[in-house]
C-alpha atoms as one frame of an Amber mdcrd trajectory, in Angstrom:
protein
   4.633  21.763  -4.659   2.869  18.501  -5.676   6.230  16.738  -6.016   7.217
  17.641  -2.449   3.761  16.601  -1.261   4.044  13.203  -2.930   7.553  12.759
  -1.526   6.155  13.446   1.946   3.399  10.887   1.350   5.945   8.311   0.179
   7.962   8.785   3.373   4.797   8.598   5.491   3.741   5.463   3.619   7.016
   3.712   4.450   6.973   4.743   8.099   3.291   3.882   8.585   3.792   0.471
   6.989   6.824  -0.181   9.176   4.847   0.737  12.306   1.881  -1.395  11.230
   4.049  -4.420  10.474   5.809  -4.096  13.843   2.451  -4.365  15.614   1.156
  -7.137  13.352   4.306  -9.123  14.180   3.035  -9.328  17.783   0.110 -11.449
  16.605   0.314 -15.158  16.001   0.144 -16.350  12.421  -3.335 -17.721  13.153
  -4.498 -14.328  14.456  -3.146 -12.528  11.386  -4.888 -15.026   9.109  -8.144
 -15.229  11.075 -11.167 -14.586   8.874 -12.723 -11.246   9.779 -15.397  -8.992
   8.275 -13.099  -7.248   5.793 -12.691  -6.969   2.032  -9.659  -9.229   1.971
 -10.798 -11.547   4.767  -7.890 -11.069   7.205  -5.043  -8.862   8.288  -2.678
 -11.084   6.317  -4.903 -10.971   3.245  -5.125  -7.183   3.380  -1.360  -6.806
   3.755  -0.906  -8.995   0.666  -3.529  -6.973  -1.230  -1.584  -3.782  -0.622
   1.586  -5.218  -2.138  -0.313  -6.548  -5.156  -1.977  -3.228  -5.891   1.185
  -1.237  -5.223   2.955  -3.334  -7.841   0.110  -2.863 -10.318   0.220   0.926
  -9.922   3.997   1.159  -9.925   3.972  -0.832 -13.159   1.417   1.530 -14.652
   3.489   4.540 -13.602   6.443   2.941 -15.397   4.358   2.333 -18.534   3.982
  -1.411 -17.980   1.049  -3.615 -17.166   2.025  -5.921 -14.347   0.907  -9.555
 -14.318  -1.189 -10.403 -11.316  -3.217 -13.298  -9.989  -6.044 -11.152  -8.633
  -6.275  -8.433  -6.018  -7.088 -10.967  -3.306  -4.208 -13.368  -3.998  -1.809
 -14.355  -1.253   1.630 -13.681  -2.702   3.385 -14.340   0.598   1.981 -16.905
   2.987   4.934 -16.470   5.348   4.704 -13.248   7.390   8.462 -12.651   7.518
   8.686 -12.910   3.709   5.699 -10.589   3.389   7.338  -8.088   5.714  10.618
  -8.173   3.777   8.708  -7.682   0.515   6.901  -4.685   2.028  10.183  -3.038
   3.034  11.594  -3.522  -0.483   8.388  -2.252  -2.078   8.404   0.852   0.115
  12.044   1.541  -0.726  11.180   1.234  -4.423   8.182   3.568  -4.025  10.242
   6.189  -2.191  12.970   6.060  -4.836  10.434   6.359  -7.657   8.649   9.295
  -6.034  11.989  10.995  -5.276  12.623  11.026  -9.034   9.261  12.506 -10.069
   9.253  15.463 -12.385   6.606  17.978 -13.386   6.303  16.616 -16.942   5.327
  13.186 -15.626   2.792  14.595 -13.170   0.966  16.687 -15.780   0.570  13.700
 -18.101  -2.047  10.980 -18.295  -1.942   7.211 -18.065  -4.182   4.855 -19.980
  -4.693   1.553 -18.192  -7.046  -1.377 -17.896  -8.620  -1.886 -14.492  -9.189
  -5.267 -12.836 -12.617  -5.553 -14.508 -11.203  -4.963 -17.985 -12.371  -1.351
 -18.381  -9.957   1.055 -20.073  -9.414   4.433 -18.425  -7.240   7.450 -19.117
  -6.618   9.537 -16.012  -4.306  12.367 -14.950  -1.098  11.103 -13.370  -1.321
  13.486 -10.406  -4.765  12.040  -9.573  -3.471   8.478  -9.866  -0.449   9.130
  -7.646  -2.759  10.687  -5.047  -5.034   7.646  -5.344  -2.048   5.334  -4.934
  -1.262   6.767  -1.495  -4.916   7.101  -0.519  -5.456   3.407  -1.312  -2.666
   2.496   1.107  -4.187   4.664   3.843  -7.653   3.217   3.237  -6.517  -0.374
   3.730  -4.192   0.450   6.620  -7.329   1.805   8.277  -9.050  -1.538   7.729
  -6.093  -3.353   9.278  -6.192  -0.908  12.180  -9.840  -1.859  12.718  -9.029
  -5.577  12.556  -6.271  -5.047  15.122  -8.922  -3.527  17.414 -10.572  -6.971
  17.333  -7.439  -8.542  18.869  -5.636  -8.194  22.188  -2.964  -6.052  20.497
  -3.358  -2.275  20.516  -3.270  -0.841  17.000  -0.514   1.670  16.279  -0.971
   5.397  15.891  -0.912   6.037  12.145  -1.687   9.760  12.001   0.447  11.404
   9.341   1.518  14.352  11.482   2.482  12.088  14.391   4.479   9.649  12.277
   6.385  12.328  10.386   7.089  14.203  13.625   8.565  11.139  15.347
């Protein structure tokens, strides 16, 4: 059951990101990069943050620590490059989740967080967190879109998977 659930979340993640990026593409570059009251300062900054953290977690799931320049780095200044990277990342995530097995999900992962603290957590909790983190920051982008002239997209799981 958890494997099917995570596979559903991976599909939702890809579709929600695609829908969000389609709407964000309607903004000018200046609007996407406008400083707003948000953790990562802008829509563009938050979209970059999601790719950074996805890569960190996917590396951890694969047993590797991924190099990173900080969770607020701008990996892709160009929106079209960022969008292409997001599509590739989502394809990678879906493929990884499609190959999950029970043995992996009942294990633990030991990792160092961004502050240097070492944790050992259950994999099934970390995979759930991985998708929840995406949803959390998509919600922040949704709020920032409400501060523009562009209507934010519907991102409800049941509506996206039904479409």
